[in-house]
VEXVEXBA-736762 format. One record per residue (C-alpha): residue number from 0; z, y, x. Coordinates in pm, 1 decimal, decimal comma. Last residue first. Layout:
+-----+----------+----------+----------+
!  nr !        Z !        Y !        X !
+-----+----------+----------+----------+
! NUM !        Z !        Y !        X !
...
+-----+----------+----------+----------+
END
This chain:
+-----+----------+----------+----------+
!  nr !        Z !        Y !        X !
+-----+----------+----------+----------+
! 115 !  -2269,1 !   2430,5 !    868,5 !
! 114 !  -2191,5 !   2149,7 !    530,3 !
! 113 !  -2314,6 !   1865,5 !    748,7 !
! 112 !  -2567,3 !   1593,8 !    558,6 !
! 111 !  -2490,9 !   1257,8 !    707,5 !
! 110 !  -2584,4 !   1116,9 !    312,7 !
! 109 !  -2362,3 !    781,0 !    295,2 !
! 108 !  -2500,4 !    442,6 !    190,9 !
! 107 !  -2390,5 !    142,8 !    -27,6 !
! 106 !  -2123,7 !    269,3 !   -257,1 !
! 105 !  -1892,8 !     21,7 !   -297,3 !
! 104 !  -1954,9 !   -107,9 !   -727,8 !
! 103 !  -1630,5 !   -131,0 !   -903,9 !
! 102 !  -1694,3 !    205,4 !  -1090,3 !
! 101 !  -1575,2 !     43,0 !  -1426,7 !
! 100 !  -1524,9 !    323,9 !  -1661,1 !
!  99 !  -1157,9 !    493,1 !  -1739,9 !
!  98 !   -989,9 !    400,9 !  -2103,6 !
!  97 !   -689,9 !    546,7 !  -2085,7 !
!  96 !   -302,1 !    414,8 !  -2119,5 !
!  95 !   -167,4 !    554,4 !  -1829,7 !
!  94 !    195,6 !    428,3 !  -1702,2 !
!  93 !     35,2 !     82,5 !  -1506,3 !
!  92 !   -190,7 !    305,1 !  -1299,2 !
!  91 !   -549,8 !    356,0 !  -1422,4 !
!  90 !   -820,8 !    263,3 !  -1169,7 !
!  89 !   -986,5 !    477,9 !   -950,4 !
!  88 !  -1302,8 !    325,9 !   -757,0 !
!  87 !  -1531,3 !    486,6 !   -440,6 !
!  86 !  -1319,8 !    719,1 !   -287,3 !
!  85 !  -1433,2 !    870,3 !     38,8 !
!  84 !  -1118,0 !    906,3 !    291,7 !
!  83 !  -1295,6 !   1163,6 !    512,8 !
!  82 !  -1260,2 !   1196,9 !    931,1 !
!  81 !  -1515,1 !   1491,8 !   1039,6 !
!  80 !  -1558,3 !   1511,5 !   1440,9 !
!  79 !  -1666,1 !   1815,5 !   1621,4 !
!  78 !  -1893,5 !   1822,7 !   1926,3 !
!  77 !  -1924,0 !   2182,4 !   2060,9 !
!  76 !  -2257,9 !   2387,0 !   2018,3 !
!  75 !  -2124,0 !   2657,3 !   1900,1 !
!  74 !  -2264,7 !   2690,8 !   1573,6 !
!  73 !  -2056,1 !   2331,2 !   1571,2 !
!  72 !  -2224,7 !   1994,2 !   1618,6 !
!  71 !  -2122,5 !   1689,4 !   1460,8 !
!  70 !  -1983,9 !   1372,2 !   1524,0 !
!  69 !  -1862,2 !   1110,1 !   1246,0 !
!  68 !  -1619,2 !    954,3 !   1037,0 !
!  67 !  -1562,0 !    729,3 !    738,6 !
!  66 !  -1208,2 !    581,4 !    538,0 !
!  65 !  -1368,8 !    413,6 !    254,5 !
!  64 !  -1130,5 !    407,2 !    -42,4 !
!  63 !   -992,4 !    245,2 !   -337,6 !
!  62 !   -774,7 !    477,8 !   -545,5 !
!  61 !   -485,9 !    319,4 !   -786,3 !
!  60 !   -397,9 !    613,2 !  -1002,1 !
!  59 !    -94,0 !    729,7 !  -1219,9 !
!  58 !   -183,5 !   1013,2 !  -1382,1 !
!  57 !     64,4 !   1380,4 !  -1320,7 !
!  56 !   -308,6 !   1603,2 !  -1255,6 !
!  55 !   -555,7 !   1445,1 !  -1571,4 !
!  54 !   -743,1 !   1148,4 !  -1534,4 !
!  53 !  -1123,6 !   1053,0 !  -1702,4 !
!  52 !  -1339,0 !   1357,2 !  -1589,5 !
!  51 !  -1201,6 !   1241,3 !  -1222,3 !
!  50 !  -1513,8 !    945,8 !  -1245,6 !
!  49 !  -1734,4 !   1223,3 !  -1270,0 !
!  48 !  -1790,7 !   1284,0 !   -933,1 !
!  47 !  -1909,3 !    885,7 !   -869,4 !
!  46 !  -2256,2 !    996,3 !   -972,6 !
!  45 !  -2275,0 !   1195,3 !   -579,6 !
!  44 !  -1935,7 !   1185,7 !   -389,0 !
!  43 !  -1569,1 !   1111,0 !   -455,2 !
!  42 !  -1329,9 !   1294,4 !   -210,5 !
!  41 !   -970,6 !   1232,3 !   -108,6 !
!  40 !   -666,3 !   1476,2 !    -25,2 !
!  39 !   -324,0 !   1303,4 !     83,9 !
!  38 !    -21,9 !   1434,1 !    -30,8 !
!  37 !    249,8 !   1275,1 !    132,1 !
!  36 !    629,2 !   1266,0 !    -44,1 !
!  35 !    910,1 !   1171,9 !    194,1 !
!  34 !   1215,7 !    925,7 !    201,6 !
!  33 !   1021,0 !    634,0 !    244,5 !
!  32 !    636,0 !    691,2 !    172,7 !
!  31 !    596,5 !    824,2 !   -209,6 !
!  30 !    243,6 !    920,8 !   -250,1 !
!  29 !    121,7 !   1208,9 !   -412,7 !
!  28 !   -291,4 !   1175,0 !   -457,7 !
!  27 !   -524,9 !   1513,4 !   -369,1 !
!  26 !   -847,8 !   1536,5 !   -558,7 !
!  25 !  -1195,2 !   1648,5 !   -386,4 !
!  24 !  -1531,5 !   1603,8 !   -582,0 !
!  23 !  -1909,3 !   1619,7 !   -373,4 !
!  22 !  -2214,0 !   1671,4 !   -431,0 !
!  21 !  -2549,0 !   1617,4 !   -175,9 !
!  20 !  -2903,1 !   1636,0 !   -255,6 !
!  19 !  -2939,9 !   1998,1 !   -283,8 !
!  18 !  -2685,9 !   2057,0 !    -58,5 !
!  17 !  -2254,8 !   2102,8 !   -104,8 !
!  16 !  -2326,2 !   2082,7 !   -504,6 !
!  15 !  -1908,9 !   2124,8 !   -508,4 !
!  14 !  -1714,5 !   1959,6 !   -828,1 !
!  13 !  -1434,8 !   2131,0 !   -907,6 !
!  12 !  -1117,0 !   2018,3 !   -790,6 !
!  11 !   -826,0 !   1775,5 !   -890,2 !
!  10 !   -439,1 !   1803,9 !   -831,6 !
!   9 !   -135,3 !   1629,7 !   -752,2 !
!   8 !   -257,0 !   1304,5 !   -905,9 !
!   7 !     10,2 !   1006,5 !   -841,4 !
!   6 !      5,1 !    750,8 !   -642,2 !
!   5 !   -176,7 !    362,5 !   -550,5 !
!   4 !   -353,6 !    352,9 !   -238,0 !
!   3 !   -656,8 !     81,0 !   -177,3 !
!   2 !   -827,8 !     18,5 !    159,2 !
!   1 !  -1208,0 !    -12,5 !    265,8 !
!   0 !  -1325,4 !     53,0 !    594,2 !
+-----+----------+----------+----------+
END
């Protein structure tokens, strides 16, 4: 499922090498929702992690993302469910003039590795 949302970057986290073959980088987008601010965490994976290098805290961006979810077994044998907002494109908002690399191609696959 593909979605788009526009907001301001509230936080950008360092890249994490989760496994030998999987890396991710998370960021938080601040979105105005009526009278309330919402702080939504997204992740970028693999070669898309570097796209965040072109942005800073406070930048207005449009994020294109997929909503993903999957079950996994915990160490105790319980089934747990993960939901991720996987960003695959960032576009500079109107108030930002920096050049941003084109990341328009939607990812074709996800690595199904669980971090535990």
